[in-house]
C-alpha positions as a printed NumPy array, in Angstrom:
array([[ 66.37 , -40.35 , -31.376],
       [ 69.307, -40.482, -28.716],
       [ 71.742, -38.661, -30.951],
       [ 69.093, -36.001, -31.5  ],
       [ 68.453, -35.843, -27.671],
       [ 72.282, -35.529, -26.988],
       [ 72.886, -32.696, -29.474],
       [ 69.719, -30.781, -28.812],
       [ 69.674, -31.072, -25.01 ],
       [ 72.176, -33.184, -23.144],
       [ 75.344, -31.413, -24.369],
       [ 73.759, -28.035, -23.51 ],
       [ 72.858, -28.691, -20.027],
       [ 74.429, -29.748, -16.808],
       [ 72.509, -32.063, -14.341],
       [ 72.986, -31.871, -10.55 ],
       [ 71.758, -35.556, -10.034],
       [ 70.676, -38.66 , -11.924],
       [ 67.062, -37.944, -10.997],
       [ 67.276, -34.557, -12.546],
       [ 68.599, -36.223, -15.722],
       [ 65.913, -38.666, -15.833],
       [ 63.328, -35.957, -15.427],
       [ 65.054, -33.975, -18.305],
       [ 64.863, -37.087, -20.479],
       [ 61.219, -37.784, -19.679],
       [ 60.381, -34.045, -20.538],
       [ 62.371, -34.031, -23.718],
       [ 60.835, -37.274, -24.945],
       [ 57.311, -35.793, -24.304],
       [ 58.01 , -32.703, -26.435],
       [ 59.774, -34.933, -29.068],
       [ 56.676, -37.08 , -29.496],
       [ 53.939, -34.447, -29.   ],
       [ 55.207, -31.07 , -30.385],
       [ 58.46 , -31.532, -32.357],
       [ 57.613, -31.891, -35.997],
       [ 59.347, -34.573, -38.025],
       [ 60.012, -34.023, -41.83 ],
       [ 59.782, -37.799, -42.693],
       [ 55.967, -37.817, -41.636],
       [ 54.851, -34.744, -43.206],
       [ 56.031, -32.267, -40.672],
       [ 53.625, -33.614, -38.135],
       [ 54.62 , -34.804, -34.608],
       [ 54.473, -38.504, -34.093],
       [ 51.347, -37.993, -31.915],
       [ 49.553, -36.014, -34.501],
       [ 50.665, -38.473, -37.276],
       [ 49.088, -41.386, -35.265],
       [ 45.968, -39.439, -34.683],
       [ 45.708, -38.686, -38.412],
       [ 46.313, -42.162, -39.483],
       [ 44.018, -43.585, -36.86 ],
       [ 41.17 , -41.25 , -38.058],
       [ 41.354, -42.48 , -41.794],
       [ 37.649, -43.253, -42.459],
       [ 38.261, -46.56 , -44.187],
       [ 40.839, -47.734, -41.763],
       [ 43.73 , -47.74 , -44.052],
       [ 46.984, -45.848, -43.709],
       [ 47.927, -43.936, -46.945],
       [ 51.326, -44.436, -48.344],
       [ 51.926, -40.651, -48.335],
       [ 51.775, -39.227, -44.839],
       [ 51.314, -35.695, -46.363],
       [ 48.197, -36.802, -47.942],
       [ 46.336, -36.187, -44.555],
       [ 48.494, -33.365, -43.207],
       [ 46.373, -30.564, -42.038],
       [ 47.048, -27.276, -43.763],
       [ 49.331, -25.001, -41.721]])
């Protein structure tokens, strides 16, 4: 994740202070976990993947994360 952050955000911005950098990291991590889609979990965000697996009716997580992926 940190390599992704560095290449997608850190190297493209300058920060005036440490607090500005901390705020940028916090914002980026929120986007990374809630909106950015990940190919290894069926093109869902980690938050959506957790919601899908948590809502599995019989409480089991399927081996294939794409099995519950909503149609786009």
